[in-house]
C-alpha positions in Angstrom: 96.4 219.0 197.6 96.4 222.8 198.4 95.3 225.0 195.5 97.2 228.1 194.4 94.2 230.2 195.6 94.5 228.6 199.1 98.2 229.2 199.2 97.9 232.8 198.3 95.1 233.4 200.9 97.3 231.7 203.5 100.2 234.0 202.7 98.0 237.1 203.0 96.7 235.9 206.4 100.2 235.3 207.7 101.4 238.7 206.5 98.5 240.4 208.2 99.1 238.6 211.4 102.9 239.5 211.3 102.0 243.1 210.7 99.5 243.2 213.5 102.1 241.9 216.0 104.5 244.6 214.9 102.0 247.3 216.1 99.7 248.0 213.2 97.5 246.0 210.8 98.5 245.8 207.1 97.2 248.9 205.4 95.4 247.2 202.6 94.4 244.0 204.3 92.4 244.7 207.5 92.2 241.8 210.0 89.4 239.3 209.2 86.3 239.5 211.2 85.0 236.1 210.2 87.0 232.9 210.6 85.8 229.4 209.8 86.6 225.9 211.2 85.5 222.6 209.9 86.2 218.9 210.6 87.5 218.6 207.0 89.6 221.8 207.2 93.3 222.4 207.3 95.1 224.2 210.1 97.7 225.3 207.5 95.0 227.2 205.6 93.7 230.7 206.0 90.6 230.0 208.0 88.2 231.3 205.2 84.9 229.8 204.3 86.4 228.0 201.4 89.5 226.9 203.2 88.6 226.6 206.9 90.8 225.7 209.8 90.5 222.2 211.2 90.6 222.9 215.0 89.2 225.5 217.4 92.7 225.8 218.8 94.0 227.1 215.5 91.2 229.5 215.2 92.0 230.7 218.7 95.6 231.6 217.6 94.2 233.5 214.6 91.9 235.5 216.9 94.7 236.4 219.2 96.7 237.7 216.2 93.9 240.1 215.2 92.3 241.0 218.5 94.5 243.9 219.4 93.3 245.8 216.3 89.6 244.9 216.4 87.2 247.4 214.7 84.2 245.1 215.0 83.3 241.7 216.5 85.5 238.8 215.4 83.4 235.7 214.8 84.6 232.1 214.6 82.1 229.9 212.8 82.4 226.2 213.5 80.9 224.1 210.7 78.8 221.1 211.7 80.5 218.0 213.1 82.3 216.7 216.2 85.6 218.2 217.2 87.5 215.7 219.4 89.7 217.8 221.7 93.0 216.3 222.7 93.5 219.1 225.2 91.2 221.6 226.9 90.5 224.9 225.0 92.0 227.4 227.5 91.0 231.0 227.0 92.9 233.8 228.7 92.8 237.6 228.6 94.5 237.4 225.2 91.3 235.9 223.9 89.2 238.8 225.0 87.3 241.3 222.7 88.8 244.7 222.5 87.7 248.3 221.9 84.1 247.6 222.8 83.8 244.6 220.5 83.4 240.9 221.2 85.0 237.6 220.2 82.3 235.1 219.2 82.6 231.3 218.9 79.4 230.0 217.3 77.9 227.1 215.4 77.7 228.1 211.7 74.3 229.4 210.9 73.6 230.2 214.5 70.0 231.5 215.0 68.8 230.4 211.6 66.9 227.4 210.3 70.2 226.2 208.8 72.3 226.2 212.1 74.7 223.3 212.0 75.2 220.9 215.0 78.6 221.4 216.5 80.0 219.2 219.4 83.2 219.9 221.3 84.0 216.5 222.7 86.5 215.4 225.3 86.0 211.7 224.5 87.6 209.1 222.3 85.8 206.4 220.3 86.4 202.9 221.5 86.7 200.4 218.7 88.2 196.9 218.1 85.6 195.1 220.2 85.7 191.3 220.4 83.9 188.7 222.6 85.6 188.1 226.0 86.7 184.5 226.0 86.2 184.1 229.8 82.8 185.8 230.2 80.0 184.7 227.9 78.0 187.7 226.6 80.7 190.2 227.5 82.8 192.1 224.9 86.2 193.6 225.4 88.4 196.3 223.8 92.0 197.3 224.4 92.2 201.0 225.4 95.8 201.6 226.3 96.2 203.8 229.3 92.5 205.1 229.2 91.3 206.5 232.5 87.6 207.4 232.8 84.6 207.1 235.1 81.9 207.3 232.4 81.1 205.5 229.1 78.5 206.4 226.5 77.1 203.7 224.2 75.0 204.8 221.2 74.6 208.3 222.9 73.4 206.9 226.2 75.2 206.9 229.5 76.1 203.3 230.5 76.2 202.5 234.2 79.3 201.0 235.8 79.0 197.3 236.8 77.5 197.1 240.3 76.3 194.6 242.8 73.0 196.4 243.0 72.8 195.8 246.8 74.6 196.8 250.0 77.7 195.0 251.2 76.5 191.5 252.1 76.4 189.9 255.6 76.3 191.4 259.0 78.7 194.3 259.1 80.9 195.4 262.0 82.7 198.7 261.7 86.5 198.8 262.4 89.1 201.6 262.4 90.1 200.5 258.9 86.8 199.4 257.4 84.5 196.4 258.0 84.3 192.8 258.9 81.4 190.9 257.6 79.9 187.4 258.1 79.6 187.0 254.4 82.3 185.2 252.4 81.0 186.5 249.1 83.5 189.5 248.9 86.4 187.0 248.9 85.2 185.8 245.4 85.3 189.3 243.9 88.2 189.9 241.5 90.2 193.1 241.6 88.9 194.2 245.0 91.1 197.3 244.9 88.8 198.7 242.1 85.7 198.4 244.3 83.8 201.5 245.5 81.2 201.3 248.3 78.4 203.8 247.8 76.6 205.5 250.8 73.2 207.2 250.3 71.0 208.6 253.0 69.1 211.8 253.8 70.8 214.6 251.8 74.2 213.0 251.0 75.6 210.4 248.7 79.3 209.5 248.9 81.7 206.7 248.0 84.9 205.3 249.2 87.2 202.8 247.5 88.3 199.5 248.9 92.0 198.8 249.5 91.8 195.0 250.1 89.5 192.1 251.0 90.9 189.2 253.0 89.7 186.2 255.1 89.7 186.5 258.9 88.8 184.0 261.6 86.4 182.9 262.7 84.5 182.7 259.4 84.6 186.4 258.7 85.8 188.6 255.9 87.8 191.8 256.4 87.2 194.7 254.1 90.0 197.3 254.3 88.9 200.7 253.0 91.0 203.4 251.3 92.5 206.0 253.4 92.0 208.9 253.9 88.5 208.4 252.5 87.5 206.2 255.4 88.6 208.7 258.0 86.9 211.5 256.1 83.7 209.5 255.8 83.6 208.6 259.4 84.1 212.2 260.4 81.5 213.5 258.0 78.7 210.8 258.2 79.3 209.2 261.6 80.2 205.6 262.3 76.7 204.3 262.6 75.7 205.6 259.2 78.6 203.8 257.5 77.1 200.5 258.3 74.2 201.3 256.0 75.9 200.9 252.7 73.8 201.4 249.5 75.7 199.7 246.7 79.1 198.3 245.6 80.4 199.2 242.2 83.2 198.4 239.8 84.1 194.8 239.7 84.2 192.4 236.7 82.1 190.0 238.7 79.2 192.5 238.6 78.9 192.4 234.8 75.6 190.6 234.9 73.2 193.3 233.8 73.0 194.3 230.1 74.4 197.8 229.4 77.0 197.8 232.2 80.8 198.1 231.9 84.1 197.8 233.8 87.6 199.2 233.1 90.2 196.6 233.8 93.4 198.4 234.8 95.4 195.4 236.0 98.1 196.0 233.4 99.3 199.6 233.6 99.2 201.2 230.2 97.3 198.2 228.7 93.8 198.7 230.1 90.9 196.6 228.8 87.3 197.9 228.7 84.6 195.2 229.3 80.9 195.7 228.3 77.9 193.6 228.4 75.7 194.8 225.4 72.0 195.5 225.6 69.7 193.5 223.5 70.2 194.4 219.9 73.5 196.1 220.3 76.1 195.0 217.8 79.5 195.9 219.3 81.1 195.8 215.8 78.9 198.7 214.8 77.8 200.4 218.0 79.3 203.9 218.7 81.1 203.8 222.1 82.7 207.0 223.5 84.9 207.1 226.6 85.5 210.6 228.1 89.1 211.4 228.7 89.4 215.2 229.3 88.4 216.6 232.6 88.1 220.1 231.3 86.6 220.9 227.9 86.9 224.7 228.0 88.3 227.1 230.6 88.2 230.8 230.6 90.6 232.3 233.1 91.7 235.8 233.8 94.9 236.5 235.7 93.1 238.6 238.4 89.9 240.6 239.0 91.7 243.6 237.5 92.8 241.6 234.4 89.9 239.3 233.5 89.0 237.4 230.4 86.2 239.6 228.9 83.8 240.3 226.1 83.5 236.7 224.9 80.4 234.9 223.4 79.9 231.1 223.0 76.7 230.1 221.3 75.1 227.2 219.6 77.8 224.7 220.8 77.5 221.3 222.5 80.0 220.5 225.2 80.1 216.8 225.7 82.2 213.8 226.9 84.3 215.0 229.8 85.1 213.0 233.0 86.4 213.8 236.5 88.9 211.5 238.2 89.2 212.9 241.7 86.9 210.1 243.2 89.5 207.6 242.0 92.0 209.0 244.5 92.5 207.4 247.9 90.5 210.4 249.3 87.5 209.1 247.3 84.3 211.0 247.4 83.2 211.7 251.0 80.7 214.3 250.0 77.8 216.5 250.9 76.0 218.7 248.4 78.4 219.3 245.5 81.3 219.2 247.8 83.9 216.5 248.5 86.3 216.4 251.4 90.1 216.3 251.6 92.5 216.4 254.6 93.3 220.0 255.6 95.8 221.5 257.9 96.3 220.3 261.5 94.1 217.2 260.9 90.9 219.1 260.0 88.8 218.6 256.8 88.7 221.0 253.9 85.7 221.0 251.5 86.2 221.3 247.8 83.6 221.9 245.1 83.1 219.5 242.3 84.6 221.4 239.3 82.9 222.4 236.1 83.8 220.6 232.9 83.4 224.1 231.5 84.6 226.8 233.9 85.3 230.5 234.1 87.5 232.2 236.7 88.1 236.0 236.7 85.9 236.6 233.7 83.7 239.5 232.9 81.0 240.1 230.3 80.9 236.5 229.0 77.8 235.3 227.2 76.8 231.7 226.8 73.6 231.2 224.9 72.0 228.4 222.9 74.5 225.8 224.0 74.1 222.2 225.3 76.0 220.7 228.2 75.5 217.0 228.0 77.3 213.7 228.8 79.6 215.3 231.4 81.3 213.8 234.5 81.5 216.7 236.9 79.5 220.0 237.0 78.2 221.4 233.7 79.3 225.0 234.1 81.1 226.9 236.9 81.5 230.7 237.2 83.7 231.6 240.2 86.7 233.6 241.4 85.6 237.0 240.5 83.4 236.2 237.5 80.9 238.9 237.0 78.4 240.3 234.5 78.2 237.0 232.7 75.0 235.9 231.0 73.9 232.2 230.7 70.7 232.2 228.6 68.8 229.6 226.6 71.1 226.6 227.3 70.3 222.9 228.0 72.0 221.1 230.9 71.3 217.3 231.1 73.0 214.0 231.7 75.6 215.5 234.0 77.3 213.5 236.8 76.9 216.3 239.3 75.1 219.7 239.1 74.2 221.9 236.2 75.5 225.4 237.1 77.5 226.6 240.1 78.5 230.2 240.6 80.0 232.4 243.3 82.4 231.9 246.2 82.7 228.1 246.2 84.6 225.9 248.8 87.4 226.1 249.6 87.3 229.8 248.8 85.8 232.1 251.5 86.2 235.5 249.9 85.6 237.1 246.5 83.1 239.2 244.6 80.9 237.7 241.9 78.3 240.3 240.8 75.7 240.9 238.2 75.5 237.4 236.7 72.3 236.3 234.9 71.1 232.7 234.7 67.9 232.9 232.6 65.7 230.8 230.3 67.7 227.6 230.7 66.4 224.0 230.9 68.2 222.0 233.5 67.1 218.4 234.0 68.2 214.9 234.7 71.5 216.1 236.4 73.1 214.3 239.4 73.5 211.2 237.3 76.4 209.9 239.4 76.8 212.2 242.4 73.2 212.6 243.6 73.5 215.4 246.2 73.7 217.9 243.4 71.6 221.0 242.7 70.5 222.1 239.2 71.8 225.6 240.1 73.9 226.4 243.1 74.4 230.2 243.7 76.9 230.7 246.6 77.7 234.1 248.1 77.1 236.4 245.1 75.7 239.9 244.6 73.0 241.1 242.2 72.6 237.7 240.7 69.4 237.0 238.6 68.1 233.5 238.3 65.0 233.8 236.3 62.6 231.9 234.0 64.6 228.6 234.1 62.9 225.2 234.0 64.4 222.7 236.5 63.0 219.2 236.7 63.8 215.5 237.4 66.7 216.1 239.7 67.8 213.8 242.5 68.1 216.5 245.1 67.5 220.3 245.1 66.4 222.5 242.2 67.8 225.9 242.9 70.1 226.4 245.9 71.0 229.9 246.9 73.5 230.4 249.7 76.9 229.3 250.8 77.6 226.0 252.5 79.0 227.8 255.6 78.3 231.3 256.9 80.1 233.8 254.7 78.5 237.0 255.9 78.7 240.2 254.1 79.2 238.6 250.6 75.6 238.1 249.6 73.1 240.8 248.6 70.3 241.7 246.2 69.9 238.3 244.6 66.7 237.6 242.6 65.1 234.2 241.9 62.2 235.1 239.6 59.7 233.2 237.4 61.3 229.8 237.5 59.4 226.6 236.9 60.6 223.9 239.3 59.2 220.4 239.6 60.2 216.7 240.2 63.0 217.5 242.6 64.2 215.2 245.5 63.7 212.1 243.4 66.4 210.2 245.4 67.5 212.3 248.3 65.6 214.0 251.1 66.1 217.3 253.0 66.2 219.5 250.0 63.7 221.4 248.0 62.5 223.2 244.9 64.1 226.6 245.9 66.5 226.2 248.9 67.9 229.3 250.6 70.3 229.5 253.5 72.5 232.1 255.2 72.4 235.8 255.5 71.0 237.2 252.2 71.8 240.9 252.9 71.7 243.7 255.4 68.1 244.6 254.8 65.0 243.5 253.0 65.8 245.9 250.2 69.3 244.4 249.8 68.2 240.9 250.6 66.9 238.1 248.5 63.7 238.3 246.5 61.9 235.0 245.5 58.9 235.9 243.3 56.6 234.5 240.7 58.1 231.0 240.8 56.0 227.9 240.3 57.3 225.0 242.5 55.2 221.8 242.4 54.9 218.1 242.1 57.6 216.6 244.3 55.8 214.6 246.9 58.0 211.6 247.2 60.7 212.4 249.8 60.4 211.9 253.5 61.2 215.6 254.0 61.4 218.2 251.3 60.2 221.8 251.0 58.9 223.8 248.1 60.5 227.0 249.2 63.0 226.0 251.9 64.5 228.7 254.1 67.0 226.8 256.2 69.7 227.2 258.8 70.5 230.9 259.2 68.3 232.3 256.4 67.8 236.0 256.9 66.3 239.0 255.0 64.2 237.2 252.3 61.0 238.3 250.6 58.9 235.4 249.2 56.1 236.9 247.0 53.6 235.8 244.4 54.8 232.2 244.2 52.8 229.1 243.5 53.8 226.1 245.7 52.1 222.7 246.1 52.6 219.0 246.2 55.7 219.0 248.3 56.0 217.4 251.8 56.0 220.9 253.0 55.3 224.1 251.1 57.5 226.3 253.2 59.6 225.8 256.3 63.0 225.0 257.6 65.3 224.4 260.5 66.1 227.5 262.5 69.6 227.0 264.0 69.0 229.1 267.1 72.2 228.0 268.7 75.2 230.3 268.0 72.8 233.1 267.0 72.0 231.5 263.7 68.2 231.5 263.6 65.9 231.7 260.6 64.6 235.2 260.8 63.2 238.2 258.9 61.2 236.5 256.1 58.2 238.1 254.5 55.6 235.9 252.8 53.2 238.0 250.6 50.5 237.1 248.1 51.7 233.4 247.6 49.4 230.5 246.6 50.2 227.3 248.5 48.6 224.2 249.9 50.5 224.7 253.2 51.3 221.0 253.6 53.0 219.9 256.7 54.2 216.2 257.2 52.0 214.1 259.5 54.9 213.6 261.9 55.4 217.3 262.5 53.2 219.4 264.8 51.7 222.4 263.0 52.5 225.9 264.3 49.8 228.6 264.5 51.3 230.1 261.4 51.9 228.5 258.0 54.8 226.2 257.2 56.7 223.3 258.6 58.8 224.5 261.6 61.0 223.1 263.2 61.5 219.7 261.5 64.0 218.1 263.9 64.6 218.1 267.7 67.7 220.3 267.5 65.9 222.9 265.4 64.2 226.0 266.9 61.4 228.2 265.9 62.0 230.9 263.4 61.9 234.6 264.3 60.1 237.5 262.7 58.1 235.8 260.0 55.5 238.0 258.3 52.5 236.7 256.4 50.3 238.9 254.3 47.5 238.1 251.8 48.6 234.5 251.1 46.0 232.1 249.6 45.5 228.5 250.7 45.1 226.1 247.8 42.7 223.1 248.5 41.4 220.2 246.5 38.2 222.1 246.0 40.0 225.4 245.3 43.1 224.6 243.3 45.3 227.1 241.5 43.0 227.0 238.4 40.2 228.7 240.4 42.3 231.7 241.2 43.0 234.0 238.3 46.3 235.5 239.7 47.5 232.0 240.4 47.0 230.8 236.9 48.6 234.0 235.6 51.8 233.2 237.6 51.8 229.6 236.3 51.4 230.8 232.7 54.5 233.0 232.8 56.8 230.8 234.8 59.7 229.0 233.1 61.5 229.8 229.9 60.0 232.5 227.7 59.5 232.7 224.0 61.5 232.2 221.8 63.7 230.2 224.2 61.1 227.4 224.7 61.4 226.3 221.1 65.2 226.6 221.1 65.3 224.4 224.2 63.0 221.8 222.9 60.2 222.5 225.3 57.7 223.5 222.5 55.3 226.4 222.6 53.4 227.3 225.8 
């Protein structure tokens, strides 16, 4: 029941909003500067502390009503709890701060010992579990028209049911897929749900199966989805496609505890199947299925009319999916890109999108947030997003990469300048699409990537440079004081800090890589601590500590087409100068060139670098230990991130 006090406050708030839209605020009732939202609130209320709104979307409407007349920051305080979004929260220029002030969305008590945990979730709880009568040990739940590629059980990502092995039998490639000597695929139910996974070198992709049928003599035909099959053949080559890695998504594969499968055989009446882990009681266990593909988007209408002066802090963004790999185009992929047919029969690369994304945004701040349980990229800043600060956030359990920014495929033009990515912890990303980087900075200007910790990633730590040559767009980027380790845990040909492309017209306007500590990633066949690849140009590598990679520095100089690695200065670094046994050492440090079609780099300069050895490790060099002591997130961010004191 609404109280008289609540009704009066609501009437005053409505009157103030109506007055503001008429051109001036009510003379005796200035616009509120603090609004409140709570899971127990009421969207018909005034949004006060005692009578909060129930949804962020309602608070957004209230902010828009008062923003034109801001005389101070407007803060939306979200009380503790989970807000299950039924649609993305879409911010536009109407949600911007005005007159030098900011709009702030924050967890209530942000920055204090009493900060309340707030989650913006794009998932729906799955209930009504019962034993599946046809599969002992498997439980089922009716989920209507649910579409998702992820499932979270008791807060943990559950893997999709998989064969756990390559396609069986001796495979022969055809124009439409495979034939195999194995009859096993004929026994698999719902073959049109199957996905074949490919993993080798620096790529991991997947294509769906269209049909499985018997063919003579004693062979099985596997017809793959088009156009994915054509795209994969063009991208990976026919020989590579015979080396399948796994097969996913069939009810027959529900043999391992913790796995799941979504049965979509009856449109609009889907059934979720799950084999519980030991001790999981499906009548009590929390199961969440992501349904939204975007949790929050901030989009201006153009570079001249951006979303601006916005702060998001202390929030958790969780439970979002991404459904493009379900399409017939599948996920023929390299890095965080997937391919689709282009014009005139060519191939167009697209970038895996962010579950939180900003386009044409300026002066946005994201701090103290968590990006977790996500099905695409964590955060994307692109299409003219500049002067945005991403500080003190955690990115983990994300299907693809952590942060992407800049001119991203298919775009080839744009200006993204002055962004700062600092003091974040990015770890255990690439949970589903392995060729991901913790940070991918593509064709930006004056970007600072500093004092982040990146660890336990399947491919590259920090990638700076576009996928193709986009000359004239990149300059004055700085990669400083980061702590990077445990990269390339599944894929090769990447590194701790990976640069490619023209970084600027001069050393002064080029890239600076300094005071980073890049270590402890010895497992891949080929990976490089600080990797200057392809057409890297105008880079200063100074005062870094690099050891325990297959190679400390190096790369492939693409001398054909006037695309060599050139003009790189190495000064005052501490490294072990490892070179893999299969590669001949040059008379100068590093691993060059690593493949027959690579050439030698040009104009490398080495000054005052120190070789680390088993008898003279970093701890025996005072400057080396000083660099190590200051790399990674700084105080007070370490405590906020959960890393503890240094």
